[in-house]
Legacy VTK file of the C-alpha trace (Angstrom):
# vtk DataFile Version 3.0
C-alpha trace
ASCII
DATASET POLYDATA
POINTS 116 float
110.456 115.120 130.062
109.589 112.378 127.488
110.837 110.100 129.865
108.203 110.884 132.260
105.533 110.518 129.447
106.915 106.791 128.683
106.872 105.991 132.385
103.455 107.097 132.882
101.969 105.016 129.746
104.039 102.068 130.851
102.246 102.260 134.612
98.719 102.846 132.846
99.283 99.798 130.826
100.491 97.616 133.127
98.833 98.551 136.676
95.275 98.560 137.856
92.185 96.311 137.203
90.756 98.449 134.491
93.196 96.650 132.002
92.466 93.313 133.044
88.590 94.041 132.839
89.372 95.355 129.131
91.364 92.100 128.414
88.235 89.979 129.472
86.049 92.254 127.496
88.355 91.309 124.387
88.363 87.702 125.131
84.411 87.701 124.214
84.868 89.006 120.989
84.622 86.775 118.096
85.295 87.625 114.346
82.894 85.911 111.872
83.721 86.040 108.160
80.993 84.989 105.500
82.191 84.260 101.996
80.395 83.071 98.895
78.038 83.791 95.969
75.691 86.308 96.548
71.880 85.029 97.290
68.924 86.672 99.208
68.837 86.180 102.744
72.533 85.776 103.755
72.702 88.327 106.438
69.267 87.370 107.630
70.084 83.714 108.170
73.426 84.288 109.910
71.822 87.184 112.045
69.044 85.249 113.114
71.227 82.438 114.541
73.283 84.974 116.409
70.372 86.544 118.045
68.686 83.008 118.974
72.033 82.397 120.433
72.165 85.742 122.586
75.155 86.577 120.365
75.480 90.730 120.137
76.767 91.983 116.756
79.254 94.836 117.606
80.225 95.774 114.121
79.387 94.337 110.571
80.848 95.182 107.266
79.567 93.795 104.077
80.503 93.883 100.266
79.463 92.229 97.196
81.903 92.177 94.306
80.992 90.623 90.913
78.331 88.484 92.703
80.499 87.190 95.353
79.368 88.264 99.089
81.920 88.844 101.513
81.005 89.951 105.134
83.204 90.499 108.427
81.579 90.820 111.646
82.574 91.339 115.203
80.379 89.838 117.641
80.333 89.711 121.547
79.851 86.248 122.689
79.771 87.231 126.635
75.939 86.221 126.910
76.143 82.946 124.311
73.933 80.414 125.325
76.382 77.966 123.928
80.098 77.348 124.096
82.308 79.062 121.047
83.105 75.596 119.582
79.580 74.645 119.252
78.640 78.009 117.808
81.579 78.074 115.281
80.307 74.455 114.109
76.780 75.290 113.732
77.611 78.548 112.069
79.384 76.661 109.481
76.420 74.179 108.967
74.216 77.385 108.529
76.650 78.499 105.903
76.429 74.923 104.255
72.749 75.347 103.849
72.642 78.542 102.230
76.036 78.061 100.011
78.368 80.200 101.650
81.537 79.334 103.955
81.365 80.927 107.473
84.268 81.032 109.600
84.724 82.329 113.342
87.776 83.114 115.170
88.592 84.502 118.343
89.576 88.160 118.386
93.005 87.587 119.976
93.890 84.588 117.420
92.690 86.866 114.597
94.769 89.700 115.622
97.890 87.531 116.234
97.399 85.891 112.699
97.101 89.268 110.928
100.004 90.890 112.997
102.889 89.220 110.863
LINES 1 117
116 0 1 2 3 4 5 6 7 8 9 10 11 12 13 14 15 16 17 18 19 20 21 22 23 24 25 26 27 28 29 30 31 32 33 34 35 36 37 38 39 40 41 42 43 44 45 46 47 48 49 50 51 52 53 54 55 56 57 58 59 60 61 62 63 64 65 66 67 68 69 70 71 72 73 74 75 76 77 78 79 80 81 82 83 84 85 86 87 88 89 90 91 92 93 94 95 96 97 98 99 100 101 102 103 104 105 106 107 108 109 110 111 112 113 114 115
């Protein structure tokens, strides 16, 4: 009986267009991390850049520990007006202006790095 369940699961994972559509959606996700000394307006500046470039925030987590700001965002770049590399560069420049480090990674790279 459990062999049938395994076969069914395998056939769901490796056949059909639904999985390929899900893979395309994942390719549009990007992880953005923001780290630095806390100051007023960090989230506002980052989110303003994202909104101006049609990048949708899917999830956001932010903490402050002893005056140090830490934020992780998952964004969807499907409708972005600029390519990934240019957005990553420009967000890094936004970070320099406000005194934080901003890094962007594609979701699949982030997942592979943290799987080890």
